[in-house]
Each structure stands twice: as structure tokens, then as C-alpha cells.
N, C-alpha and C positions, 0 to 999 in steps of 0.2 A: 500548477506550474510545471513545466517540463524540466528534465534534468539539465543541469548546467555543468560546466567543467568544474566549478567550485564544489557543487554538491557531490559530484562523482568522486572527486579527489578526497573529500572528507569521508565519504562512505567507504572507499577503497582503503584509506588509511586505518579506519577502525576495523575493517574486515581483516586486513593483513596483520593487525595487532593480535587478534584472537587466534588461538591455536587449534581449535577443533570445532566440529559441528555443534556439539552441546553448548560450548561457549558462544558460538554464533547465534544459536537459537535463544539463549538467555539474553544476549545483547539485543536481539530483535525485540523480545518482549519488553525489555527496559526502555528501548527507544520508543516503542509504541506507547508505553506508560507516559513518557515525557511529552510525546505528541498529543496524547489525550489530555494531559494536564494543561498544556498550552491552548488547546482547542476548546476545552470545556470550562475553563476557569478564566473568564475575561480579566478579573482583577490580577491574577497571577501572571497572565500573559502581558498585561499592561506594565507590571513592575519589571518583568524580565526583558521587555523590549524598550522601556523608557530610557532615553539617552542621558537624562539627568540623574538617574538613580545610579549610585556608585557600583562599581564592579564588585567590591567587597561585600556589599549588601546582597547582591545577586548570588554570589558564591555561597554566602551563608544560607540563603533560601534553598539553593540547589542541594546543599549538604543534607537537608532534611528529607529529601526524596531518596528512599531506599532503592539502590540499584547496585549492580555488580561494579567492582572497582574500575573496570575498563570504561564502562559507560559513564560513571561518575566523572572520571578524568576527562573523558571525551566532551561531556556537557560543559565542564569547567573551561575547556579549551574554546568551545563555541561561545561561551560568555565572554571570555577574555578577548576573542577575536571579533566580537560583536556579530556573530553569525547564528544566533538562536533563531532568528526569523526564517532560516532555511531548513530547520530541523525536519519538517514534513517531507521536503524533497530529498534530504539525505536518507530518511527512512525508506523512501521508495527505491532509491539507488541501492541501499544496503540489502533490501529484500531481493532485488534482482540479482545481486552478487551471491546471496545465500541460495536462491533458487538454482542459479547456474552451477554452483558447487555441488548441489544435491541432485542435479539433473532433473529439476522439477519445474513445473510451470503452474502458475496460479490462473484459475479460470472462474468465471461467473456464469451461471445460467439464470437469466432474469425471466420471471414468469409472474402471471397475475395472482397465483396462489402458491403456497408452499408445496414443493414437489415431494413425493414419498421416496423412501430409500431406494426402491427398485429403479425408479426413473433416474434418480441421481446417480446410481451405480452405472446405469446404461450410458448416461452422458459422460461420466468419468472415463469409462472404457473407450468410448469413441474419441474423446480428446486425447487419451493416451495413445491410441492407434494413430491418430492424425499427427501428433507432435513427436511421438517416440520418447516421451518424457513421463516422469512420475507426475501425477496431477493432484493438485489441491483445489477441489471444486467447492464453490460456495453458491448456495441458492439465495438469490436476492428477490424479494417479493416487491413488485411494482403493480399496484392495482390499476394503473393507467394502461397496462397492456391488456387489451380485450381478449386476445387469444393468441396461442402460439408461444414461442420463447425466443429470447435473444441470447446468444452465446458469445461471451467475450473472452478471448484467449490472448493475453498480452495486448497488443495493439490491433489485433484482428477481431472483427465482429461478423458473426453469422446471424442475420436477422431474419427469422422466419415467423415474425409476429403477423397477426392479421392486418395491422396497419401497413406493414411493409409489402405484403402480398397485394393489398388493395392499391397501394402506390404503384406497384409494377403493372397492374391491370390498367390503371389510369394512364400511365405513360404509353402503354401499348395502344390504347384507344386513341390517344392524342396523335400518335404517329399515323394512324389511319390504317 
């Protein structure tokens, strides 16, 4: 789901509440923990999103999750406002704010096999030159990619996979 005004406002409110990059990073980790709990535990998610389960019970369960005080209070607010269902999107918006503050960009290089450190360093250097930002590069393995790589930087995609190249050739041949 794309960012909405609501998720952006919540993310900005939490970001503004925190006072430094270390606190921002700790909050990011705690938000990721919450998102993982909701995503990987269907029973927990069902309880936290069920409209007939009381707010007090949900707050009791939330208190058992060890997080920094700011995230604990933030999640309690989401429970009170019945917005736990948008936590994943808030997390995405929060990460964008954190990256912006650190002059950083997250990027993925998607390949058929895991890339070695030298290749990843080369990709990271190229993305840094292209964007002028600090790069946090992740290698995602997708066995469905027969050859080549797909580079995703924010909402931009550079697709140099074999399938993309064959698609280009197919379109050229179709044009005559």
C-alpha cells in the first residue's frame, strides 16, 4: 500500500518526537519488530485488529513487547486510534524520513545468485555516484532471474536482466 496522508503524519509525528539519529534508528528497529510480530503471528495480528477485543486487552498485550518508550507510547496511540492496521505503511514512511535525515537511500540489487562483496561494493559505489547519497544496498536473490540484475533505487528500476533484454529485442523485431 502506498503512503497516505495519515501514515505520513503518524511517521512524521514519531520522527519529530525523537531527538537524534540513534533514537531514530532504535525506533526504526522497534517499529520493524512490531511489523514483524503482526506479519508473522496471525493470532497476535487477529487479536490486535479485532474490533470486538477491548482496547485495554490490546494495551496489555502491547506492554509485553519490549521497545523504547517512544515506540511503546506510539503503538499505544495506534491501538487507541484503531490504526494498528497501517503500521507497515507508517514504517515505510518513517524509514524514508530517516533516510532523508541521513542523506541516505536504500537500494536493492536483485540477482539469480548471491553476489560477492566486490560486486556489491561496485554497485553501491555506482548508486552513490548516481544519487549523491549514502547507500544502504541489499542483495535480494530471485532464482527466477535467469541472468543479469535488476537494480531498485527508491521508486526507480534499472532492469538489465536477460528477460528485459529479450523483451527489448522482441519489441524491436515487432516494430520491423
